[in-house]
C-alpha positions, 0 to 999 in steps of 0.5 A, spaced: 166 556 343 163 556 350 168 560 354 171 567 353 178 567 351 182 570 357 185 576 353 189 579 359 191 579 366 189 586 368 184 592 366 185 597 360 184 604 362 180 608 357 178 615 357 171 615 356 167 621 354 160 622 357 154 620 353 158 616 348 157 608 347 163 603 347 163 596 345 166 591 349 169 585 347 166 579 351 169 573 347 176 575 348 178 574 341 179 581 339 185 584 337 183 591 339 182 590 346 178 592 350 173 593 344 170 589 339 173 588 332 168 583 330 172 577 332 166 574 335 163 572 329 161 564 328 161 564 336 155 565 341 158 571 343 156 578 342 159 585 344 157 589 350 155 596 349 157 601 355 154 608 355 159 612 359 155 616 364 161 621 365 167 623 362 173 619 366 178 614 366 174 607 366 177 600 367 175 595 362 176 588 363 180 583 359 180 577 363 173 576 361 171 573 368 168 580 371 162 580 375 161 587 373 161 587 365 164 590 362 168 594 367 174 590 371 172 588 378 179 585 380 177 578 378 184 577 374 187 577 381 183 571 383 185 566 378 
């Protein structure tokens, strides 16, 4: 598997807590989007750690095409 699976067409908003770590699914195969559930095993993908700098709503990418991993940059609307 060389390319990630497009898991969705819009970001998922998550209330993150300052100082807490979150593991974003980079392969697109996780059933617990936008976070990793271990479905990447056997691929070249690994989850990406996101350390929340502040308590707020963060919008995590599900199309897996963002240039600002793991957060959405609007790439889902460009194709």
